[in-house]
TIDRENPA-757239 format. One line per field, with one value per residue (C-alpha): x, z negated, y; residue number from 1. Coordinates in pm, whole numbers, plus 32768, in hexadecimal, padded with zeros to 4 digits. Each point is the difference from the previous one (the first is absolute). Example, Ala and Ser with C-alpha at 12.3 -4.5 7.8 and 13.67 -1.06 7.14 Angstrom:
2
x: c(84CE:8089) .
z: c(7CF4:8042) .
y: c(7E3E:8158) .
n: c(1:2) .
//
This chain:
97
x: c(7BA7:7F72:814F:809E:7EFC:80E3:80C4:7EF9:80D8:8050:7E92:7F94:8105:7F7F:7E9C:8060:80A4:7ECD:7F1E:80DB:8003:7E87:7FDF:80EB:7F44:7EB4:807B:8097:7EC5:7F1F:80E7:800B:7E86:7FD6:80F7:7F62:7EA1:7F79:7EE1:7FE5:816C:7FD6:7ECD:80C2:8155:7FBA:7F08:80F0:8120:7F24:7FA0:816F:805B:7ED5:8060:8162:7F71:7F15:8120:80D6:7EE7:7FB8:816B:7FEE:7EB2:7FFF:7F50:809C:80D9:7EEA:7F22:810E:802B:7E8B:7FFA:811E:7F54:7EB8:80AC:80A6:7EB9:7F4A:810A:7FE6:7E84:8011:8102:7F2F:7EC7:80BC:809F:7EAF:7F60:8026:811C:7FA5:806B) .
z: c(65F0:7F4A:8005:7F42:7EEA:7EE4:8043:7FD9:8090:8139:8028:7FE9:8104:80E4:7FC6:807A:8130:8045:7FEC:80FA:80EB:7FEC:8057:8127:807C:7FE1:80BB:8117:8021:8013:8100:80D2:7FF6:806D:811D:807A:7FEF:7FD3:7F0E:7FD2:7F97:7F0F:7F66:7FC6:7F9B:7F11:7F1B:7FE9:7FA2:7F03:7F61:7FEF:7F50:7F17:7F8A:7FAF:7F35:7F4F:7FA8:7F80:7F25:7F7D:7F92:7F46:7F55:7EDB:7EB1:7EE1:7F02:7EFF:80CF:8001:7E88:7FC7:80DB:7F3B:7EB7:807B:806A:7EAB:7F48:80D8:7FB7:7E8B:8003:80CB:7F10:7ED4:8096:8059:7EA7:7F4E:80E1:7FB4:80B7:812F:7FF8) .
y: c(E15B:7ED1:7F4B:811F:8010:7F90:813F:8112:8119:7F36:7FA0:816D:8060:7EED:8075:815B:7F67:7F27:8131:80B9:7ED4:7FE4:816F:7FD6:7ECE:80B6:8137:7F2F:7F2D:8132:80A2:7EC1:7FE1:816A:7FD4:7EBE:808B:7EA0:8019:7E87:7FE4:8123:7F60:7EBD:8083:811E:7F4A:7ED8:80E6:80B0:7EB3:7F9B:8142:7FE9:7EA4:8070:811F:7F0F:7F15:811E:8085:7EA2:7FE3:814A:7FC6:7F12:7FEB:80C3:7F4C:8020:7F19:7EF3:802A:7FD8:7EC8:7F63:8059:7F70:7EBD:7FDF:8049:7EFF:7EFA:804B:7FDE:7EBE:7F70:8061:7F5F:7EC3:7FE7:8002:7EF9:7E8E:7F54:7F30:7E90) .
n: c(1:2:3:4:5:6:7:8:9:10:11:12:13:14:15:16:17:18:19:20:21:22:23:24:25:26:27:28:29:30:31:32:33:34:35:36:37:38:39:40:41:42:43:44:45:46:47:48:49:50:51:52:53:54:55:56:57:58:59:60:61:62:63:64:65:66:67:68:69:70:71:72:73:74:75:76:77:78:79:80:81:82:83:84:85:86:87:88:89:90:91:92:93:94:95:96:97) .
//
């Protein structure tokens, strides 16, 4: 999914596919753990799978969440104003030899 990010439509299609694959993996893991009846394996496998799926969700949400354009505009304006004030302060001070 991350390789296709420049193409938003392809990335969204891949995200749907990833979600389906995660669901399939989860269902198969739960079924295998129930069949095996091994509690130790269940306690190791399912939390690890859950953590794997949580981190992919976290990465996807991090890609979608970003500051609004207004914040970037304010930052650029603040940088320009700071440069102007620094230039003004340096212009009025005596030159260093």
